[in-house]
C-alpha positions, -999 to +999 in steps of 0.1 A: +342-553+882+309-534+891+278-547+873+265-520+848+231-507+859+205-512+832+183-484+823+151-505+816+134-529+841+130-566+834+093-561+829+102-535+801+126-556+783+101-584+785+074-562+770+098-551+743+107-588+733+069-597+733+063-568+711+088-576+687+077-612+685+043-598+672+057-572+648+079-573+618+106-545+616+119-535+582+144-511+574+138-493+540+157-465+524+137-440+503+149-415+477+159-381+493+129-358+497+105-386+503+100-375+539+093-339+529+068-350+504+049-369+528+050-341+553+039-318+527+007-337+522-004-324+555-022-354+566-013-353+603+008-387+601+043-393+607+061-405+577+063-439+592+026-443+599+018-431+566+039-455+549+026-483+572-009-475+566-003-471+529+013-507+527-013-522+546-042-506+525-026-520+494-021-553+508-056-556+516-068-543+482-044-569+465-058-599+487-093-590+479-084-589+440-065-623+444-093-640+462 
């Protein structure tokens, strides 16, 4: 049986593994219409980056309160 040719190089796969070690991936389900609500804000951010930035800002705020 022939070996299957990979679409990424070993260096690319290594870089992806390192990236995944430094970051936490979370799969969240939001109610229908949430994506459109975010897009309608016209803030020039993807829904993903909006959610990430909003959560990080709230965490910073809460950590300051709790110190």
